[in-house]
RONULUM-427036 format. One line per 10 residues: their letters; for each residue x, y, z of C-alpha. Coordinates in nm, 2 decimals, always signed. Layout:
N
A	X,Y,Z ~ ...
This chain:
90
MASEIVYIEV	-1.48,+0.15,-0.16 ~ -1.12,+0.14,-0.27 ~ -1.06,+0.51,-0.20 ~ -1.11,+0.45,+0.17 ~ -0.84,+0.18,+0.19 ~ -0.52,+0.32,+0.34 ~ -0.32,+0.00,+0.28 ~ -0.36,-0.37,+0.25 ~ -0.14,-0.61,+0.44 ~ -0.09,-0.98,+0.38
RKHDLIFHCE	-0.01,-1.23,+0.66 ~ +0.01,-1.58,+0.53 ~ -0.31,-1.60,+0.33 ~ -0.50,-1.34,+0.54 ~ -0.56,-1.00,+0.38 ~ -0.60,-0.71,+0.62 ~ -0.76,-0.40,+0.48 ~ -0.66,-0.10,+0.69 ~ -0.92,+0.17,+0.61 ~ -0.97,+0.52,+0.74
NETYYSRGVL	-1.19,+0.42,+1.03 ~ -1.20,+0.04,+1.04 ~ -1.00,-0.28,+0.97 ~ -1.14,-0.57,+0.77 ~ -1.01,-0.92,+0.73 ~ -1.04,-1.16,+0.43 ~ -0.86,-1.46,+0.28 ~ -0.68,-1.42,-0.05 ~ -0.37,-1.34,-0.24 ~ -0.22,-0.99,-0.25
KDLEDELKGL	-0.12,-1.03,-0.62 ~ -0.49,-1.09,-0.71 ~ -0.58,-0.76,-0.54 ~ -0.30,-0.58,-0.70 ~ -0.43,-0.69,-1.04 ~ -0.79,-0.58,-0.95 ~ -0.67,-0.24,-0.83 ~ -0.45,-0.18,-1.13 ~ -0.50,+0.16,-1.27 ~ -0.59,+0.30,-0.93
SFAKCSNCYL	-0.35,+0.47,-0.70 ~ -0.21,+0.16,-0.53 ~ +0.15,+0.05,-0.52 ~ +0.35,-0.22,-0.34 ~ +0.63,-0.10,-0.11 ~ +0.71,-0.46,-0.02 ~ +0.57,-0.81,-0.08 ~ +0.35,-0.76,+0.23 ~ +0.19,-0.42,+0.17 ~ -0.01,-0.26,-0.11
INLHYVDSLV	-0.05,+0.11,-0.03 ~ -0.30,+0.37,-0.15 ~ -0.07,+0.65,-0.27 ~ -0.33,+0.92,-0.18 ~ -0.26,+0.85,+0.19 ~ +0.12,+0.87,+0.17 ~ +0.25,+1.17,+0.36 ~ +0.61,+1.13,+0.26 ~ +0.90,+0.89,+0.20 ~ +1.18,+0.90,+0.46
GDQVLLPHQS	+1.47,+0.67,+0.40 ~ +1.33,+0.31,+0.38 ~ +0.99,+0.41,+0.53 ~ +0.66,+0.52,+0.39 ~ +0.49,+0.76,+0.62 ~ +0.11,+0.73,+0.64 ~ -0.13,+0.90,+0.88 ~ -0.06,+0.73,+1.22 ~ +0.16,+0.46,+1.06 ~ +0.50,+0.40,+0.91
LPISRAKKQE	+0.57,+0.10,+0.68 ~ +0.90,-0.03,+0.55 ~ +1.00,-0.01,+0.18 ~ +1.19,-0.32,+0.05 ~ +1.51,-0.25,-0.13 ~ +1.36,-0.43,-0.44 ~ +1.05,-0.22,-0.45 ~ +1.20,+0.12,-0.35 ~ +1.27,+0.27,-0.69 ~ +0.94,+0.17,-0.85
FKERFLKSIS	+0.74,+0.28,-0.54 ~ +0.92,+0.62,-0.53 ~ +0.85,+0.67,-0.90 ~ +0.48,+0.58,-0.86 ~ +0.45,+0.81,-0.55 ~ +0.62,+1.11,-0.73 ~ +0.40,+1.06,-1.03 ~ +0.09,+1.05,-0.81 ~ +0.16,+1.39,-0.65 ~ +0.26,+1.57,-0.98
């Protein structure tokens, strides 16, 4: 279920689904998942990560703080990600 996904990471063509209690692996393209999850609370903070905004605790500098994890925000994605995050909490 998409609501249990904290974030999705891509390494080469491997997709890593980091969920609340487990991690799953699959082959694929992050862009395809981004299209499938459009309209849900997911946003890219870089070309490697697609984050469920419901799990974001805060943004500090160039980092997205999640429970037990911190992920980098790329300069190119920072403004859009920040806007999506602020919209999700309002």
